[in-house]
All heavy atoms as an XYZ file, in Angstrom:
647
protein
N      15.836     -4.289     18.633
C      15.944     -4.380     17.189
C      15.247     -3.191     16.549
O      14.326     -2.616     17.112
C      15.312     -5.688     16.669
O      13.920     -5.625     16.821
C      15.872     -6.892     17.382
N      15.693     -2.851     15.379
C      15.099     -1.737     14.637
C      13.953     -2.230     13.768
O      13.934     -3.378     13.329
C      16.137     -1.073     13.739
C      17.214     -0.354     14.549
O      16.878      0.123     15.646
O      18.348     -0.274     14.085
N      13.001     -1.363     13.535
C      11.864     -1.660     12.677
C      11.941     -0.767     11.448
O      12.139      0.441     11.572
C      10.537     -1.396     13.420
O      10.497     -2.215     14.578
C       9.353     -1.707     12.547
N      11.788     -1.368     10.276
C      11.813     -0.613      9.031
C      10.399     -0.488      8.485
O       9.745     -1.488      8.178
C      12.705     -1.303      7.988
C      12.710     -0.663      6.598
C      13.269      0.761      6.664
C      13.495     -1.522      5.635
N       9.916      0.753      8.398
C       8.609      1.034      7.813
C       8.851      1.652      6.447
O       9.498      2.687      6.322
C       7.788      2.006      8.697
C       6.467      2.348      8.029
C       7.566      1.415     10.076
N       8.351      1.006      5.409
C       8.466      1.510      4.045
C       7.252      2.384      3.770
O       6.118      1.927      3.907
C       8.540      0.353      3.027
C       8.592      0.887      1.607
C       9.739     -0.533      3.314
N       7.485      3.646      3.426
C       6.396      4.577      3.120
C       6.397      4.806      1.614
O       7.393      5.252      1.050
C       6.566      5.914      3.872
C       5.449      6.879      3.505
C       6.610      5.675      5.371
N       5.277      4.488      0.985
C       5.126      4.663     -0.455
C       4.283      5.910     -0.704
O       3.135      5.985     -0.274
C       4.430      3.438     -1.098
C       5.155      2.144     -0.776
C       4.261      3.625     -2.601
C       6.525      2.008     -1.372
N       4.873      6.906     -1.358
C       4.162      8.129     -1.734
C       3.923      8.069     -3.236
O       4.863      8.217     -4.017
C       4.976      9.371     -1.384
C       5.312      9.574      0.086
C       6.234     10.761      0.269
C       4.050      9.743      0.900
N       2.693      7.822     -3.617
C       2.374      7.725     -5.040
C       0.895      7.988     -5.234
O       0.113      7.931     -4.299
C       2.725      6.331     -5.575
O       1.833      5.367     -5.070
N       0.529      8.244     -6.445
C      -0.869      8.445     -6.776
C      -1.510      7.212     -7.373
O      -2.652      7.239     -7.804
N      -0.754      6.109     -7.404
C      -1.251      4.857     -7.977
C      -0.430      3.704     -7.428
O       0.648      3.910     -6.879
C      -1.144      4.894     -9.495
C       0.304      5.061     -9.952
C       0.403      5.191    -11.460
N       1.745      5.527    -11.865
C       2.729      4.648    -12.003
N       2.526      3.376    -11.765
N       3.926      5.039    -12.386
N      -0.915      2.479     -7.563
C      -0.118      1.337     -7.128
C       1.162      1.200     -7.958
O       1.172      1.516     -9.148
C      -1.037      0.140     -7.385
C      -2.405      0.700     -7.396
C      -2.264      2.076     -7.975
N       2.228      0.774     -7.310
C       3.515      0.557     -7.961
C       3.918     -0.903     -7.788
O       3.471     -1.569     -6.855
C       4.586      1.446     -7.319
C       4.316      2.939     -7.309
C       5.349      3.653     -6.448
C       4.336      3.492     -8.717
N       4.792     -1.388     -8.653
C       5.332     -2.734     -8.481
C       6.418     -2.614     -7.418
O       7.407     -1.906     -7.601
C       5.903     -3.271     -9.809
C       4.852     -3.213    -10.910
C       6.437     -4.682     -9.608
C       3.541     -3.918    -10.589
N       6.237     -3.278     -6.274
C       7.134     -3.066     -5.135
C       7.442     -4.340     -4.361
O       7.486     -4.340     -3.143
C       6.548     -2.020     -4.205
C       5.179     -2.344     -3.701
S       4.599     -1.084     -2.573
C       3.396     -2.036     -1.695
N       7.687     -5.427     -5.062
C       7.964     -6.696     -4.397
C       9.213     -6.649     -3.526
O       9.235     -7.208     -2.430
C       8.058     -7.817     -5.424
C       6.739     -8.004     -6.146
O       5.678     -7.902     -5.540
N       6.782     -8.249     -7.424
N      10.266     -5.983     -3.963
C      11.500     -5.899     -3.174
C      11.271     -5.105     -1.891
O      11.784     -5.464     -0.827
C      12.614     -5.258     -3.995
N      10.490     -4.041     -1.968
C      10.208     -3.224     -0.791
C       9.379     -3.997      0.230
O       9.596     -3.887      1.427
C       9.492     -1.936     -1.192
C      10.333     -0.977     -1.996
C      10.456     -1.326     -3.468
O       9.857     -2.335     -3.928
O      11.160     -0.604     -4.179
N       8.427     -4.777     -0.242
C       7.598     -5.583      0.649
C       8.473     -6.587      1.397
O       8.319     -6.789      2.598
C       6.490     -6.312     -0.144
C       5.789     -7.351      0.707
C       5.490     -5.307     -0.675
N       9.410     -7.194      0.696
C      10.282     -8.199      1.310
C      11.257     -7.594      2.309
O      11.631     -8.250      3.279
C      11.038     -8.941      0.218
N      11.656     -6.337      2.115
C      12.687     -5.753      2.980
C      12.134     -5.019      4.196
O      12.867     -4.755      5.137
C      13.562     -4.791      2.175
O      12.811     -3.682      1.737
N      10.861     -4.684      4.202
C      10.304     -3.895      5.307
C       9.529     -4.727      6.302
O       9.086     -5.835      6.018
N       9.381     -4.174      7.508
C       8.551     -4.790      8.537
C       7.099     -4.351      8.405
O       6.194     -5.045      8.866
C       9.070     -4.406      9.925
C      10.483     -4.897     10.146
O      10.702     -6.118     10.032
O      11.369     -4.064     10.414
N       6.886     -3.192      7.810
C       5.542     -2.660      7.595
C       5.585     -1.764      6.366
O       6.626     -1.206      6.025
C       5.077     -1.859      8.804
N       4.446     -1.629      5.707
C       4.337     -0.758      4.542
C       3.162      0.181      4.755
O       2.085     -0.240      5.176
C       4.118     -1.568      3.255
C       5.365     -2.396      2.980
C       3.798     -0.666      2.082
C       5.292     -3.207      1.739
N       3.391      1.451      4.467
C       2.334      2.454      4.529
C       2.182      3.028      3.123
O       3.131      3.586      2.572
C       2.682      3.585      5.523
C       1.618      4.670      5.485
C       2.868      3.042      6.913
N       1.004      2.862      2.545
C       0.699      3.479      1.260
C       0.059      4.823      1.582
O      -1.114      4.900      1.927
C      -0.239      2.598      0.444
N       0.845      5.879      1.525
C       0.373      7.200      1.929
C      -0.303      7.955      0.788
O      -0.817      9.041      1.001
C       1.537      8.024      2.476
N      -0.313      7.398     -0.395
C      -0.871      8.016     -1.579
C      -0.287      9.412     -1.746
O       0.912      9.563     -1.794
C      -2.399      7.984     -1.560
C      -2.917      6.571     -1.533
C      -3.356      5.895     -0.429
C      -2.982      5.641     -2.603
N      -3.702      4.613     -0.762
C      -3.485      4.429     -2.093
C      -2.672      5.698     -3.958
C      -3.689      3.300     -2.885
C      -2.887      4.576     -4.737
C      -3.382      3.403     -4.196
N      -1.069     10.446     -1.797
C      -0.566     11.806     -1.961
C      -0.971     12.605     -0.725
O      -2.067     13.155     -0.662
C      -1.125     12.434     -3.241
C      -0.765     11.679     -4.526
C      -1.520     12.244     -5.713
C       0.733     11.704     -4.768
N      -0.091     12.699      0.277
C      -0.492     13.281      1.561
C      -0.542     14.803      1.612
O      -0.802     15.361      2.662
C       0.578     12.752      2.515
C       1.787     12.603      1.660
C       1.263     12.175      0.312
N      -0.309     15.483      0.528
C      -0.337     16.941      0.549
C       1.038     17.520      0.820
O       2.011     16.810      1.034
N       1.117     18.835      0.857
C       2.416     19.493      0.990
C       3.006     19.383      2.389
O       4.210     19.460      2.563
C       2.302     20.963      0.592
O       1.368     21.615      1.431
N       2.198     19.209      3.408
C       2.717     19.133      4.766
C       2.943     17.700      5.238
O       3.890     17.428      5.947
C       1.770     19.843      5.735
C       1.700     21.332      5.498
C       0.802     22.008      6.503
O       0.731     21.543      7.650
O       0.173     23.002      6.131
N       2.061     16.795      4.875
C       2.206     15.418      5.311
C       2.004     15.228      6.801
O       2.465     14.247      7.383
N       1.315     16.160      7.466
C       1.137     16.099      8.917
C       0.376     14.844      9.342
O       0.679     14.241     10.361
C       0.415     17.343      9.421
N      -0.600     14.432      8.566
C      -1.356     13.229      8.901
C      -0.481     11.989      8.892
O      -0.595     11.124      9.757
N       0.418     11.906      7.943
C       1.356     10.786      7.869
C       2.295     10.790      9.066
O       2.526      9.757      9.696
C       2.149     10.844      6.564
C       3.211      9.774      6.370
C       2.607      8.385      6.399
C       3.954     10.011      5.069
N       2.810     11.938      9.420
C       3.690     12.042     10.588
C       2.953     11.651     11.866
O       3.521     10.971     12.729
C       4.239     13.464     10.716
N       1.693     12.026     11.976
C       0.898     11.681     13.160
C       0.799     10.172     13.356
O       0.947      9.676     14.465
C      -0.511     12.273     13.073
C      -0.532     13.776     13.305
O       0.467     14.315     13.824
O      -1.552     14.401     12.962
N       0.559      9.434     12.283
C       0.439      7.985     12.444
C       1.797      7.311     12.601
O       1.939      6.358     13.360
C      -0.385      7.324     11.313
C      -1.813      7.793     11.336
C       0.233      7.530      9.963
N       2.826      7.818     11.942
C       4.157      7.209     12.066
C       4.730      7.380     13.467
O       5.447      6.508     13.966
C       5.123      7.786     11.032
C       4.885      7.364      9.590
C       5.832      8.104      8.657
C       5.027      5.865      9.416
N       4.414      8.489     14.128
C       4.944      8.741     15.466
C       3.958      8.398     16.582
O       4.213      8.667     17.751
C       5.427     10.189     15.582
C       6.657     10.443     14.759
C       6.589     11.149     13.581
C       7.891      9.947     15.171
C       7.722     11.367     12.815
C       9.031     10.161     14.416
C       8.947     10.869     13.231
N       2.822      7.794     16.222
C       1.906      7.282     17.233
C       0.908      8.263     17.802
O       0.193      7.940     18.746
N       0.822      9.471     17.264
C      -0.153     10.447     17.743
C      -1.572     10.039     17.370
O      -2.504     10.251     18.137
C       0.157     11.843     17.159
O       1.508     12.169     17.456
C      -0.748     12.906     17.723
N      -1.741      9.478     16.199
C      -3.038      9.006     15.698
C      -2.908      7.533     15.334
O      -1.844      7.088     14.922
C      -3.474      9.786     14.451
C      -3.606     11.269     14.657
C      -4.880     11.596     15.378
C      -4.991     13.111     15.502
N      -6.144     13.529     16.193
N      -3.996      6.760     15.445
C      -3.925      5.342     15.078
C      -3.926      5.146     13.562
O      -4.496      5.947     12.821
C      -5.187      4.752     15.696
C      -6.152      5.895     15.730
C      -5.303      7.119     15.977
N      -3.263      4.078     13.121
C      -3.313      3.697     11.710
C      -4.698      3.169     11.386
O      -5.295      2.446     12.179
C      -2.308      2.572     11.416
C      -0.934      3.053     11.073
C       0.049      3.105     12.035
C      -0.635      3.441      9.784
C       1.320      3.535     11.722
C       0.645      3.872      9.453
C       1.619      3.923     10.432
N      -5.202      3.504     10.246
C      -6.426      2.901      9.727
C      -6.453      3.174      8.235
O      -5.783      4.074      7.746
C      -7.673      3.468     10.405
O      -7.837      4.821     10.076
N      -7.215      2.391      7.546
C      -7.361      2.600      6.114
C      -7.236      1.307      5.348
O      -6.588      0.367      5.792
N      -7.905      1.255      4.222
C      -7.856      0.100      3.355
C      -7.619      0.559      1.925
O      -7.854      1.727      1.584
C      -9.161     -0.707      3.423
O     -10.242      0.124      3.037
C      -9.410     -1.239      4.833
N      -7.151     -0.353      1.099
C      -6.875     -0.022     -0.294
C      -8.166      0.155     -1.081
O      -9.061     -0.687     -1.002
C      -6.041     -1.126     -0.945
C      -4.601     -1.242     -0.482
C      -3.949     -2.468     -1.121
C      -3.823      0.015     -0.819
N      -8.274      1.224     -1.860
C      -9.476      1.435     -2.663
C      -9.508      0.578     -3.924
O     -10.517      0.477     -4.586
C      -9.408      2.916     -3.011
C      -7.950      3.217     -3.022
C      -7.349      2.347     -1.950
N      -8.373     -0.025     -4.248
C      -8.260     -0.868     -5.429
C      -7.182     -1.912     -5.201
O      -6.362     -1.767     -4.306
C      -7.943     -0.019     -6.665
C      -6.817      0.991     -6.517
C      -5.561      0.491     -7.179
C      -7.254      2.290     -7.123
N      -7.177     -2.984     -5.974
C      -6.149     -4.006     -5.781
C      -4.769     -3.493     -6.170
O      -4.638     -2.593     -6.994
C      -6.592     -5.149     -6.702
C      -7.582     -4.569     -7.623
C      -8.127     -3.331     -7.014
N      -3.742     -4.068     -5.552
C      -2.354     -3.681     -5.820
C      -1.699     -4.806     -6.616
O      -1.601     -5.926     -6.133
C      -1.614     -3.474     -4.508
C      -0.441     -2.571     -4.621
C       0.737     -2.835     -5.262
C      -0.299     -1.258     -4.091
N       1.596     -1.780     -5.169
C       0.973     -0.789     -4.444
C      -1.140     -0.439     -3.345
C       1.435      0.463     -4.079
C      -0.671      0.815     -2.989
C       0.596      1.254     -3.347
N      -1.231     -4.554     -7.845
C      -0.683     -5.624     -8.678
C       0.657     -6.144     -8.171
O       1.432     -5.411     -7.566
C      -0.517     -4.961    -10.044
C      -0.344     -3.510     -9.734
C      -1.172     -3.250     -8.507
N       0.924     -7.413     -8.425
C       2.201     -8.024     -8.063
C       3.214     -7.892     -9.190
O       4.416     -7.838     -8.943
C       2.000     -9.494     -7.715
N       2.739     -7.825    -10.426
C       3.627     -7.709    -11.586
C       3.051     -6.713    -12.577
O       1.846     -6.442    -12.577
C       3.802     -9.061    -12.311
O       2.544     -9.431    -12.878
C       4.301    -10.140    -11.365
N       3.904     -6.199    -13.436
C       3.454     -5.242    -14.449
C       2.510     -5.907    -15.446
O       1.655     -5.257    -16.030
C       4.659     -4.574    -15.162
C       4.217     -3.344    -15.956
C       5.387     -5.569    -16.043
C       3.730     -2.208    -15.114
N       2.628     -7.214    -15.598
C       1.743     -7.928    -16.518
C       0.287     -7.916    -16.037
O      -0.619     -8.159    -16.814
C       2.214     -9.379    -16.699
C       3.494     -9.511    -17.491
C       4.755     -9.209    -16.684
O       4.698     -9.236    -15.434
O       5.791     -8.930    -17.305
N       0.068     -7.651    -14.770
C      -1.296     -7.610    -14.222
C      -1.996     -6.274    -14.448
O      -3.168     -6.141    -14.138
C      -1.267     -7.909    -12.730
C      -0.854     -9.319    -12.415
C      -0.788     -9.564    -10.922
O      -0.643     -8.650    -10.117
N      -0.881    -10.824    -10.546
N      -1.304     -5.297    -14.981
C      -1.878     -3.974    -15.198
C      -2.498     -3.943    -16.586
O      -1.858     -4.369    -17.550
C      -0.791     -2.890    -15.068
C      -1.345     -1.512    -15.371
C      -0.171     -2.948    -13.685
N      -3.712     -3.480    -16.790
C      -4.627     -2.974    -15.782
C      -5.367     -4.117    -15.074
O      -5.608     -5.164    -15.658
C      -5.604     -2.120    -16.581
C      -5.658     -2.792    -17.915
C      -4.263     -3.353    -18.140
N      -5.713     -3.871    -13.821
C      -6.476     -4.830    -13.028
C      -7.948     -4.447    -13.045
O      -8.287     -3.275    -13.152
C      -6.010     -4.792    -11.567
C      -4.723     -5.494    -11.233
C      -4.303     -5.128     -9.818
C      -4.867     -6.981    -11.343
N      -8.779     -5.439    -12.887
C     -10.188     -5.154    -12.665
C     -10.351     -4.742    -11.210
O      -9.572     -5.143    -10.350
C     -11.024     -6.400    -12.953
C     -10.888     -6.985    -14.364
C     -11.648     -8.299    -14.458
C     -11.388     -6.003    -15.391
N     -11.336     -3.941    -10.881
C     -11.541     -3.531     -9.497
C     -11.791     -4.724     -8.575
O     -11.533     -4.666     -7.387
C     -12.688     -2.536     -9.381
C     -12.345     -1.114     -9.784
C     -13.568     -0.215     -9.642
C     -11.197     -0.569     -8.985
N     -12.252     -5.819     -9.134
C     -12.476     -7.014     -8.338
C     -11.158     -7.655     -7.919
O     -11.125     -8.495     -7.035
C     -13.286     -8.029     -9.140
O     -12.521     -8.483    -10.249
N     -10.056     -7.257     -8.548
C      -8.760     -7.850     -8.251
C      -8.447     -9.042     -9.120
O      -7.410     -9.663     -8.974
N      -9.325     -9.354    -10.051
C      -9.076    -10.477    -10.950
C      -8.121    -10.037    -12.043
O      -8.194     -8.932    -12.547
C     -10.375    -10.992    -11.537
C     -11.274    -11.579    -10.480
C     -12.498    -12.206    -11.063
C     -13.300    -12.767     -9.907
N     -14.485    -13.421    -10.306
N      -7.211    -10.933    -12.375
C      -6.236    -10.643    -13.415
C      -6.610    -11.401    -14.682
O      -7.399    -12.337    -14.645
C      -4.823    -11.056    -12.968
O      -4.815    -12.463    -12.728
C      -4.415    -10.323    -11.710
N      -6.017    -10.989    -15.775
C      -6.292    -11.649    -17.056
C      -5.876    -13.114    -17.032
O      -6.520    -13.959    -17.625
C      -5.544    -10.920    -18.182
C      -5.944     -9.482    -18.358
C      -7.319     -9.323    -18.980
O      -7.985    -10.279    -19.322
N      -7.752     -8.084    -19.110
N      -4.782    -13.428    -16.324
C      -4.243    -14.792    -16.346
C      -4.479    -15.547    -15.032
O      -3.843    -16.552    -14.777
C      -2.764    -14.764    -16.676
C      -1.956    -13.956    -15.682
O      -2.530    -13.421    -14.714
O      -0.739    -13.857    -15.859
N      -5.360    -15.043    -14.180
C      -5.721    -15.683    -12.905
C      -4.580    -15.746    -11.890
O      -4.608    -16.567    -10.984
C      -6.274    -17.095    -13.145
O      -7.425    -17.016    -13.942
N      -3.557    -14.904    -12.038
C      -2.495    -14.854    -11.037
C      -2.954    -14.011     -9.855
O      -3.874    -13.208     -9.966
C      -1.192    -14.277    -11.617
O      -1.475    -12.989    -12.166
C      -0.613    -15.178    -12.682
N      -2.297    -14.197     -8.734
C      -2.697    -13.522     -7.503
C      -2.092    -12.118     -7.423
O      -0.908    -11.927     -7.686
C      -2.243    -14.358     -6.309
C      -2.816    -13.919     -5.012
C      -2.480    -14.904     -3.920
C      -3.068    -14.457     -2.617
N      -2.757    -15.363     -1.527
N      -2.902    -11.138     -7.022
C      -2.406     -9.776     -6.841
C      -1.600     -9.699     -5.552
O      -1.717    -10.553     -4.672
C      -3.566     -8.754     -6.808
C      -4.284     -8.716     -8.142
C      -4.529     -9.020     -5.679
N      -0.779     -8.657     -5.402
C       0.024     -8.481     -4.195
C      -0.879     -8.210     -2.995
O      -0.728     -8.831     -1.939
C       1.027     -7.347     -4.395
C       2.062     -7.155     -3.309
C       2.913     -8.417     -3.129
C       2.949     -5.966     -3.636
N      -1.814     -7.278     -3.140
C      -2.792     -6.978     -2.096
C      -4.159     -6.792     -2.743
O      -4.292     -6.028     -3.691
C      -2.423     -5.705     -1.324
C      -1.122     -5.800     -0.602
C      -0.011     -5.080     -1.012
C      -0.977     -6.634      0.498
C       1.194     -5.182     -0.360
C       0.236     -6.748      1.170
C       1.312     -6.011      0.726
O       2.498     -6.125      1.382
N      -5.196     -7.450     -2.234
C      -6.523     -7.284     -2.821
C      -7.163     -5.961     -2.409
O      -6.713     -5.299     -1.471
C      -7.310     -8.461     -2.235
C      -6.627     -8.749     -0.930
C      -5.170     -8.419     -1.148
N      -8.211     -5.577     -3.115
C      -8.983     -4.385     -2.763
C      -9.500     -4.525     -1.340
O      -9.856     -5.612     -0.902
C     -10.152     -4.249     -3.729
C     -10.972     -3.017     -3.498
C     -12.005     -2.902     -4.597
N     -12.722     -1.662     -4.446
C     -14.040     -1.584     -4.379
N     -14.774     -2.671     -4.469
N     -14.613     -0.425     -4.236
N      -9.498     -3.457     -0.569
C      -9.954     -3.387      0.830
C      -8.971     -4.005      1.816
O      -9.281     -4.139      2.996
C     -11.336     -3.997      0.999
N      -7.748     -4.351      1.362
C      -6.725     -4.848      2.266
C      -6.230     -3.703      3.142
O      -6.081     -2.592      2.672
C      -5.564     -5.434      1.461
C      -4.475     -6.040      2.310
C      -4.561     -7.349      2.737
C      -3.360     -5.295      2.668
C      -3.566     -7.918      3.518
C      -2.361     -5.850      3.449
C      -2.471     -7.155      3.863
O      -1.482     -7.706      4.643
N      -5.982     -3.947      4.397
C      -5.436     -2.920      5.266
C      -5.946     -3.052      6.677
O      -6.464     -4.102      7.085
N      -5.814     -1.979      7.433
C      -6.218     -1.965      8.824
C      -7.576     -1.304      8.978
O      -7.798     -0.198      8.488
C      -5.199     -1.187      9.676
C      -3.810     -1.772      9.741
C      -2.883     -0.810     10.484
C      -3.814     -3.117     10.427
N      -8.468     -1.981      9.644
C      -9.795     -1.426      9.913
C      -9.952     -1.257     11.403
O      -9.649     -2.170     12.169
C     -10.861     -2.378      9.373
C     -10.753     -2.642      7.898
C     -11.695     -3.759      7.485
C     -11.543     -4.083      6.035
N     -10.598     -5.113      5.736
N     -10.364     -0.069     11.836
C     -10.565      0.120     13.285
C     -12.025      0.282     13.594
O     -12.846      0.497     12.767
C      -9.779      1.338     13.826
C     -10.144      2.608     13.071
C      -8.301      1.094     13.715
C      -9.633      3.856     13.729
């Protein structure tokens, strides 16, 4: 079977519920620079994945802006909390 890895290149969190549902894995690469060599290294297995989110990732546009604690104005759940990710 094929594996679909969704790579998000952005400088901030985006609303991406459809992408989360369609992929087997998600990589938030933020802004990897002009070469993107580090991203290629982890996607092709040369280097191990590691990293956590520096801030919470909102589930809806109504949650923006979020507090760094991940708490929303209306107590709804964020898509990914701060520090979510892979730790090695």
